[in-house]
LUMMINU-209207 format. One line per 4 residues: number of its first residue (from 1); their letters; for each residue x, y, z of C-alpha. Coordinates in steps of 0.001 Angstrom, whole numbers, plus 500000, padded with zeros to 6 digits. Example, Ala and Ser with C-alpha at 12.3 -4.5 7.8 and 13.67 -1.06 7.14 Angstrom:
1) as) 512300/495500/507800 ~ 513670/498940/507140
END
This chain:
1) mlra) 162950/158401/397697 ~ 160623/161545/397699 ~ 157586/160031/397607 ~ 155598/160180/400792
5) tryt) 155302/157024/402297 ~ 155357/155574/405843 ~ 158963/155224/405548 ~ 159764/158443/404101
9) ralf) 157499/160444/406269 ~ 158750/158796/409481 ~ 162534/159216/408144 ~ 161625/163216/407046
13) fllf) 160486/163689/411079 ~ 163310/162131/412641 ~ 165935/163925/410880 ~ 163678/166948/411988
17) daml) 163475/166237/415420 ~ 167781/165693/415682 ~ 168481/168671/414169 ~ 165355/170343/416249
21) sfis) 166614/168997/419388 ~ 170155/170383/418691 ~ 169145/173758/418255 ~ 167013/173712/421369
25) llla) 169770/172492/423279 ~ 171846/175135/422402 ~ 169187/177844/422535 ~ 168802/176770/426239
29) yalr) 172297/176290/427085 ~ 172401/180418/425925 ~ 169388/181289/427496 ~ 170757/179624/430731
33) fnfh) 174255/181894/430355 ~ 172485/185261/429055 ~ 173881/184092/425443 ~ 177495/184281/426935
37) ipai) 178323/180124/427254 ~ 181272/179660/429561 ~ 183831/177128/427121 ~ 183982/174369/429897
41) ffhg) 180485/173529/429712 ~ 180664/172923/425668 ~ 182878/169824/426506 ~ 179914/168277/427920
45) fwki) 177289/169082/425315 ~ 177527/166814/423004 ~ 176560/163733/425272 ~ 174163/165595/426511
49) ylll) 172690/166334/423138 ~ 173454/162612/422223 ~ 171438/161560/425532 ~ 168473/163783/424973
53) task) 168044/163340/421338 ~ 167923/159401/421614 ~ 165666/159328/424407 ~ 162989/161708/422824
57) ilfl) 163811/159764/419407 ~ 162987/156173/421269 ~ 159801/157527/423058 ~ 158163/159179/420275
61) ylfr) 158839/156302/418239 ~ 157147/153931/421343 ~ 154075/156607/421412 ~ 153860/156658/417702
65) qyhf) 154696/159858/416621 ~ 156442/158597/413515 ~ 153467/156805/412421 ~ 150996/159182/411408
69) twry) 149344/161291/407934 ~ 150899/164337/408719 ~ 147392/166650/407283 ~ 145410/164723/409704
73) ygls) 147341/165450/413008 ~ 145040/166138/415696 ~ 144335/166497/419452 ~ 144539/162472/420174
77) eakr) 148191/162571/418138 ~ 149039/165890/420302 ~ 148576/164069/423900 ~ 150867/161306/422831
81) ffaa) 153452/163565/421629 ~ 153445/165677/425103 ~ 153238/162363/427083 ~ 156205/160909/425136
85) ilaa) 158280/164186/425823 ~ 157545/164220/429657 ~ 158656/160135/429488 ~ 161637/160881/427208
89) yafa) 162917/163731/429745 ~ 162086/161447/433014 ~ 164342/158622/431216 ~ 166595/160865/430821
93) alil) 166871/162233/434219 ~ 167068/158814/435417 ~ 170397/158169/433365 ~ 171872/161331/434381
97) wlfy) 171411/160454/438211 ~ 172644/156918/437697 ~ 175730/158269/435484 ~ 176096/161393/437111
101) nyfi) 180304/161417/436979 ~ 179739/160668/433026 ~ 177429/163813/432787 ~ 179205/166144/434790
105) lfpr) 179563/169640/434223 ~ 175866/170302/432449 ~ 173399/173296/433324 ~ 170520/171059/434965
109) saii) 168020/174096/434303 ~ 169186/174112/430777 ~ 167554/170692/430530 ~ 164688/171873/431989
113) idmi) 164414/174879/429341 ~ 165335/172521/426814 ~ 162553/170257/427723 ~ 160015/173151/426831
117) lsli) 161961/173966/423716 ~ 161600/170629/422645 ~ 157996/170937/422976 ~ 157474/174147/420998
121) flgs) 159832/173166/418313 ~ 158847/169267/417726 ~ 155315/169691/418306 ~ 155395/172846/415927
125) iria) 156761/170907/412924 ~ 154090/167785/413754 ~ 151023/170678/413199 ~ 152766/172529/410506
129) krvy) 150679/171147/407546 ~ 147564/171446/409483 ~ 148130/174917/410341 ~ 149234/175676/407042
133) iesf) 145697/173945/405065 ~ 143319/175609/407783 ~ 144928/179014/407640 ~ 146034/179703/404167
137) akkg) 145079/176996/401822 ~ 141409/177657/401205 ~ 141712/179716/397870 ~ 138447/178856/395880
141) fksa) 136892/176862/398549 ~ 132985/177275/399201 ~ 132133/178850/401701 ~ 129730/176322/403444
145) aiyg) 127088/176322/406942 ~ 126160/173041/408984 ~ 122785/172841/409900 ~ 122955/170682/413461
149) vtpr) 125059/169914/416172 ~ 125430/166494/416219 ~ 128345/164074/416942 ~ 129526/164101/413413
153) tkhl) 129291/167941/413123 ~ 132790/168041/414711 ~ 134237/165632/412523 ~ 132668/167490/409746
157) idsf) 134328/170707/410697 ~ 137806/168930/411222 ~ 137268/167102/407530 ~ 136502/170850/405678
161) lsgd) 139581/172116/407725 ~ 141773/169672/406780 ~ 141079/170097/403226 ~ 139015/166622/402591
165) fgyk) 136440/168924/400729 ~ 136396/171812/398915 ~ 134204/173252/401563 ~ 134830/176202/404326
169) pevv) 132843/176245/407271 ~ 131789/179391/408541 ~ 129069/178730/410593 ~ 126915/176064/412357
173) idda) 122809/176606/412556 ~ 121536/175237/415675 ~ 118732/176878/417581 ~ 119717/175399/420922
177) rsgs) 123419/175885/420806 ~ 123140/179714/419880 ~ 126160/181758/420965 ~ 128541/178962/421064
181) yinn) 131518/177565/419167 ~ 132847/174625/417811 ~ 136509/174570/416687 ~ 136210/178186/416308
185) tpiv) 133124/178404/414239 ~ 130408/179968/415559 ~ 126792/178199/416350 ~ 124033/180468/415223
189) aiee) 120100/179965/414941 ~ 118406/179594/412067 ~ 116690/183340/411690 ~ 119856/184664/412580
193) ffdr) 121609/182263/409572 ~ 119265/183438/407073 ~ 119327/187147/408501 ~ 123013/187907/408207
197) fhhi) 124754/184734/406424 ~ 123918/186013/402847 ~ 127282/184748/401122 ~ 127353/181350/401928
201) eali) 127280/178902/398725 ~ 126761/175621/400103 ~ 124351/174419/403505 ~ 125434/170814/404539
205) vake) 122634/168861/406656 ~ 124322/166806/409492 ~ 121251/166223/411394 ~ 118283/163720/410579
209) lepk) 115328/165438/409094 ~ 112034/163914/408581 ~ 111459/164386/404778 ~ 108962/167629/405049
213) alda) 111064/169236/407298 ~ 113906/168693/404613 ~ 112027/169915/402166 ~ 111111/172992/404135
217) lsqr) 114890/174154/404814 ~ 115796/173374/401319 ~ 113173/175359/399651 ~ 114242/178394/402139
221) akks) 118091/177781/400945 ~ 117460/178285/397956 ~ 114973/181060/398138 ~ 118252/183026/400100
225) gike) 120672/182187/397382 ~ 121904/179053/398517 ~ 123724/176832/395802 ~ 124058/173607/396949
229) ikia) 122734/171348/399738 ~ 124636/168388/400612 ~ 123512/165703/403078 ~ 126571/165120/405590
233) tltk) 127184/161104/406030 ~ 130115/159681/407357 ~ 133413/161413/408343 ~ 135618/160894/405176
237) eelk) 132825/159794/402854 ~ 131562/162055/399558 ~ 128957/164783/401098 ~ 125913/163236/398925
241) dldi) 124088/165647/397106 ~ 120238/166261/398258 ~ 118256/163927/396546 ~ 114303/163478/395849
245) edll) 114539/160119/397537 ~ 115232/162229/400343 ~ 112262/164037/400682 ~ 109988/161403/399368
249) arkp) 111339/158666/402073 ~ 108592/157488/404634 ~ 111149/156063/407377 ~ 108356/154180/409371
253) kdld) 108693/154743/413093 ~ 107617/151426/414048 ~ 110137/149426/412066 ~ 110848/146661/414474
257) raai) 114313/145205/414075 ~ 114181/143117/416717 ~ 111557/140922/415161 ~ 112969/140834/411715
261) erfv) 116215/139051/413491 ~ 114451/136674/415004 ~ 112755/135722/411851 ~ 115382/135835/409897
265) kdkk) 118661/135171/411828 ~ 120582/131266/411206 ~ 117508/130754/408906 ~ 118111/129335/405088
269) vlit) 115994/132172/402823 ~ 115246/131435/398948 ~ 114918/134959/397157 ~ 113518/134334/393998
273) gagg) 114251/137257/391623 ~ 117193/138400/393418 ~ 118766/139942/390754 ~ 115990/143043/390756
277) sigs) 115787/145970/392950 ~ 113255/144550/395496 ~ 115220/141084/395392 ~ 118484/142345/395822
281) elvr) 117415/144658/398286 ~ 116085/141383/400007 ~ 119315/139915/399692 ~ 121216/142959/401552
285) qcke) 118927/142895/404360 ~ 118910/139129/404921 ~ 122623/138749/405041 ~ 122364/142296/407755
289) ygar) 119686/140828/409462 ~ 122137/137286/409920 ~ 120728/134363/407270 ~ 122595/131336/407849
293) riia) 122238/130688/403679 ~ 120755/132550/400942 ~ 119572/130957/397985 ~ 119689/133626/395115
297) vems) 117631/132584/392247 ~ 117725/135113/389345 ~ 117076/133971/385518 ~ 119233/136885/384304
301) efal) 122852/136106/383934 ~ 124221/139571/384238 ~ 121523/140525/387286 ~ 123034/137444/389086
305) ynlt) 126486/138395/388148 ~ 126242/141481/389162 ~ 124450/140284/392487 ~ 127648/138120/393585
309) qrfe) 129720/140829/393116 ~ 128410/142403/395559 ~ 127907/139733/398035 ~ 130147/137022/397420
313) dida) 129029/134033/399317 ~ 125496/133873/398313 ~ 124467/130517/396877 ~ 123598/131885/393352
317) rlcd) 121255/129956/391020 ~ 120537/130625/387184 ~ 117074/129518/387031 ~ 113380/130072/385243
321) vtdm) 111040/129700/387926 ~ 108308/129048/385268 ~ 110207/125970/384224 ~ 108896/123345/387169
325) deie) 112239/121061/386216 ~ 114472/124053/386933 ~ 113239/125220/390251 ~ 112138/122340/391846
329) piia) 115992/120387/392528 ~ 116780/123897/393946 ~ 114262/123799/396169 ~ 114345/120327/397167
333) qtrp) 118237/120014/397705 ~ 118592/123468/399538 ~ 114948/123240/402111 ~ 114949/126706/402376
337) diil) 113046/128136/405749 ~ 111326/130819/404067 ~ 111122/131599/400417 ~ 110460/135565/399424
341) haaa) 109344/135479/396117 ~ 110058/138923/394383 ~ 110436/137023/390408 ~ 107607/139413/388420
345) ykhv) 107390/141133/385013 ~ 106423/144767/386508 ~ 106734/147209/383916 ~ 102655/148010/383078
349) plae) 103365/149105/379373 ~ 105878/146059/378486 ~ 103794/143829/380287 ~ 100689/145381/378124
353) lnpk) 102906/144320/374672 ~ 103650/140614/376049 ~ 100263/139779/377907 ~ 101351/135938/377299
357) atvk) 105288/136470/378459 ~ 103754/138086/381502 ~ 101022/135557/382246 ~ 103619/132876/382342
361) nnvl) 106297/134534/384252 ~ 103663/136339/387032 ~ 101259/133422/387630 ~ 102798/130170/386587
365) gtkn) 106163/131593/388071 ~ 104427/131952/391445 ~ 102229/128981/391151 ~ 105276/126355/390604
369) vldl) 107588/128267/393784 ~ 104365/128289/395676 ~ 103279/124540/395010 ~ 106874/123374/395530
373) aiky) 106856/125425/398948 ~ 103754/123658/400287 ~ 105210/120040/398818 ~ 108452/120892/400402
377) nvph) 106707/121676/403574 ~ 108959/125168/403744 ~ 107936/127434/406643 ~ 107238/130315/404990
381) fili) 106682/131749/402008 ~ 105974/135547/401179 ~ 104463/136638/397869 ~ 105661/140665/396821
385) stdk) 102428/142026/395424 ~ 102121/145586/394308 ~ 098848/148332/394437 ~ 098135/148075/390635
389) avnp) 096574/144403/391960 ~ 093730/146416/393594 ~ 090708/146947/390968 ~ 093431/146367/387931
393) tnim) 093102/147923/384516 ~ 096373/146482/383252 ~ 098015/142790/382372 ~ 100633/143161/385235
397) gatk) 097995/143996/388241 ~ 095372/141254/386798 ~ 098322/138651/386936 ~ 099325/139807/390464
401) rvce) 096056/140013/391865 ~ 095555/136193/390477 ~ 098867/135183/392297 ~ 097329/137116/395745
405) lyaq) 094330/134817/395070 ~ 096146/131716/394457 ~ 098045/132448/397441 ~ 094961/132883/399853
409) nvpn) 093156/129790/398204 ~ 095659/127043/397663 ~ 095654/124336/400463 ~ 098747/125063/402197
413) gstt) 099686/122116/404518 ~ 102282/123270/407016 ~ 103520/126210/405389 ~ 102680/129903/406238
417) iaav) 101715/131825/403649 ~ 101054/135344/403262 ~ 101708/138309/400622 ~ 102584/142147/401249
421) rfgn) 101252/144663/398717 ~ 103010/148023/398004 ~ 103091/150782/395677 ~ 106189/152262/393576
425) vlgs) 109708/152001/395269 ~ 112119/154474/394682 ~ 114667/154016/392250 ~ 113837/150516/391093
429) sgsv) 114330/149492/387780 ~ 111337/150656/385731 ~ 111284/153454/388355 ~ 110101/157121/386849
433) ipkf) 112942/158877/388914 ~ 116303/157577/387248 ~ 114058/158226/383904 ~ 113628/161811/385324
437) keqi) 117105/162427/386257 ~ 118909/161353/382846 ~ 116127/163816/380918 ~ 117317/166335/383466
441) kkgg) 120951/165964/382837 ~ 120451/166115/379247 ~ 118733/169260/379173 ~ 114903/167939/378718
445) pvtv) 112177/167596/378095 ~ 111190/165793/380689 ~ 108019/163162/379545 ~ 105154/162989/381770
449) thpe) 102472/160692/381236 ~ 099515/163224/382050 ~ 099369/166435/384549 ~ 097159/164791/387080
453) vmry) 098731/161097/387363 ~ 099799/160249/390790 ~ 101537/157795/392649 ~ 102659/156175/395827
457) fmlt) 106168/155854/396725 ~ 108439/154212/399478 ~ 112130/153602/399263 ~ 113338/149960/398504
461) seac) 114778/149415/401671 ~ 111779/150901/403700 ~ 109737/148617/401847 ~ 111828/145646/401889
465) qlvl) 112360/146086/405711 ~ 108549/145976/406022 ~ 107972/142754/403539 ~ 110452/140783/406592
469) qaat) 108351/142818/409006 ~ 105027/141641/407919 ~ 106533/138140/407261 ~ 106831/137810/411017
473) iakg) 103293/138587/412055 ~ 102150/136197/409631 ~ 099618/133638/410595 ~ 098467/132461/407030
477) reif) 096604/133865/403903 ~ 096865/137628/404538 ~ 097622/140226/402088 ~ 099693/142433/403983
481) ildm) 099253/146338/402873 ~ 102117/148531/403608 ~ 100797/152144/404645 ~ 102456/154358/401564
485) gkpv) 101176/157526/402837 ~ 099803/159997/400527 ~ 099974/159827/396650 ~ 102724/162099/395151
489) kivd) 101925/164292/391879 ~ 104098/162886/388860 ~ 104013/166545/387570 ~ 104934/167829/390802
493) lakk) 107501/165249/390927 ~ 109539/166494/388142 ~ 109163/170094/389268 ~ 110660/169052/392558
497) mmei) 113721/167319/391292 ~ 114522/170531/388813 ~ 114675/172637/391790 ~ 116886/170167/393494
501) ynke) 119439/170021/390676 ~ 119196/173585/389648 ~ 117999/172939/386540 ~ 115057/174142/384710
505) vpik) 113880/171921/381560 ~ 110311/171818/379870 ~ 107831/169365/380739 ~ 106368/167467/377747
509) figl) 103124/165657/378591 ~ 102750/162322/376158 ~ 099935/160820/377262 ~ 098879/157568/379511
513) rpge) 100454/154482/378245 ~ 098397/151389/377756 ~ 097373/149903/381072 ~ 097913/153070/382856
517) klye) 095500/154699/385161 ~ 095491/158356/386547 ~ 095575/157265/389987 ~ 096097/154235/391911
521) elll) 093802/152676/393820 ~ 093837/153922/398121 ~ 096202/151071/399333 ~ 093841/150894/402665
525) egve) 090575/150745/400812 ~ 088944/147525/401669 ~ 091188/146875/404851 ~ 090218/144596/407176
529) ektk) 091844/144884/410126 ~ 094814/146569/411850 ~ 097998/144777/413147 ~ 100008/145517/415874
533) yqsi) 102302/147855/413756 ~ 101004/151026/412165 ~ 102443/150983/409070 ~ 100899/147253/407878
537) yiaq) 097590/146515/407626 ~ 095652/143620/406679 ~ 093671/143181/402972 ~ 089665/141927/403228
541) atrm) 090193/138228/402360 ~ 088721/137034/399173 ~ 087842/133131/399625 ~ 087367/130965/396439
545) dfat) 086444/127334/395631 ~ 090364/126531/394852 ~ 089259/123670/392355 ~ 087390/125771/390240
549) leqk) 090371/128481/390904 ~ 092545/125953/389665 ~ 090822/125319/386244 ~ 090384/128893/385404
553) iaal) 094180/129746/386096 ~ 094960/126733/383880 ~ 092811/128289/381039 ~ 094281/131600/381441
557) lqaa) 097748/129355/381155 ~ 096474/127653/377990 ~ 094950/131076/375992 ~ 097320/132002/373421
561) tpee) 096127/135784/371784 ~ 095666/138460/373949 ~ 092046/138774/373559 ~ 091766/135108/375152
565) iiaa) 094031/136117/378028 ~ 092490/139130/378696 ~ 089339/137244/378702 ~ 090703/134283/380759
569) lkai) 091549/137197/383474 ~ 088486/138720/383488 ~ 086979/135089/384628 ~ 089604/135191/387954
573) vpef) 089590/138733/388484 ~ 086067/140736/387559 ~ 087199/143483/388706 ~ 090048/143784/386241
577) htpa) 088686/146133/383502 ~ 090594/147388/380233 ~ 089897/150792/379198 ~ 089027/151614/375500
581) gqmq) 091574/151131/373046 ~ 093481/148569/375459 ~ 092387/145843/373784 ~ 093457/146885/370535
585) asah) 096977/147596/371821 ~ 097528/144421/373245 ~ 095809/142609/370258 ~ 099192/143919/368136
589) sesr) 101446/142981/371060 ~ 102691/140273/368864 ~ 104065/141904/366199 ~ 106127/144705/368384
593) asrs) 107045/142181/370597 ~ 110442/142314/368695 ~ 110862/145743/369727 ~ 110010/145310/373626
597) vht) 112335/144955/376146 ~ 111505/142705/379553 ~ 112266/143678/382840
END
């Protein structure tokens, strides 16, 4: 019975309102008569008390003053409380006027005094818990500064003061509004903050900042002794730790959401490799942009199960795209408007250890889906490619280049075919970032292949948005290239992550793995033309005799040994070159395959 529920809370306030109404009316009588109440006025006291109390309880109920969370009682509830009390006394005054003879002998001025006292007493009990939390219950809370005045800043301060988080807001940082206050919290310029507030333990970033600006703020805060840096999201959500993704995010400025929505809305979209990092994000975004139906094709049962837990209304198909008998009925039955082909083996070292499986999955899988798209007149086919297809030095990159060549040269019928090429996506399966996080958490060492190795990075969500945006301008046979900005040195990435997580661990250089190179090729090298979007370019086209290409791909799919596979890949992709020792590493792949894991 004592457990806090909406009913026990309503009963609690109802009883307190009745008790406090008695006290306020008695005190009003006492004040009216200078604490010497004539006995004759006590005859009508109880009638007046019952009328006023009943009126107050009725209108407090109608104005939802018994249905709120005590600790979050705020300004909007206080406004309704004030209106309820005024309405209650107006109603009581009407009753007193209509039935004056029944309520004879009552001091009218005492009613006005009682109304003022009721506002004080009944209002005080409603804000008591919040006042207590904000004034006295802050022991052990960390002192915090909030960076930026935005609509969420006020909500953040309210949430902190209500005890939602273990932080106590002491200052807001904003150069433009320095000298003002929000909820009694002073606003200061950034220089004044770093000069005066040396005791602050946490910095909460409530303002959208470019990665470079966020990094600079983070660096300065760390140097000033601030131990925690958090990113504010929505009011009642947990604060998000500053992460490496926040500092590496590209945030393309020419994102055309309207064009993407026109392309996807009310369409049937088939996504292969839908359970992977890229595929699942494409599923999410296609749902967000209003796809009528999403056919999610995935050969991993576990990945597809997880996907259906996130998106219950998708059409989930367990299917291996390398098996024509499995994938053809799906495309024939569903007749999609758009196919987004993300299914591929992408992990470079594992592809080197498993060349035949990589060729089958990447090349045959793409060929099957693309041939069926043309056969069944699918309007749009988009191939997800990779920066490793540029002057490839590994099996994975070479197979993806073969897929690009096939997409550019296959007779396409009525199907618009395009490929989109980009670099590493942050946090994807096989990405270095989750691995570094785990190694730092365990105390190291962080394993880096080489002190000079560099890679391009982009958020998965940003890459997928630009994939869909590129699809909106495809005319056919293009290879679109996403501008990934500047490459990042992996050892610097590891150091930056240690800095963010306040943990310094040793770095161990383990040497380049099979198929890896120090620098990925410049993605914009060989660009033939720009598009209307500055984040998207078109690569120079490579034309081949299709009959010859088909014969070479057939030979590649028939190749049995690693040596034969590499030779067949080089016959199709002349720029494919294998570093010294790679051939020998690949030659032992069959004996080591039992120890490898496909991703």
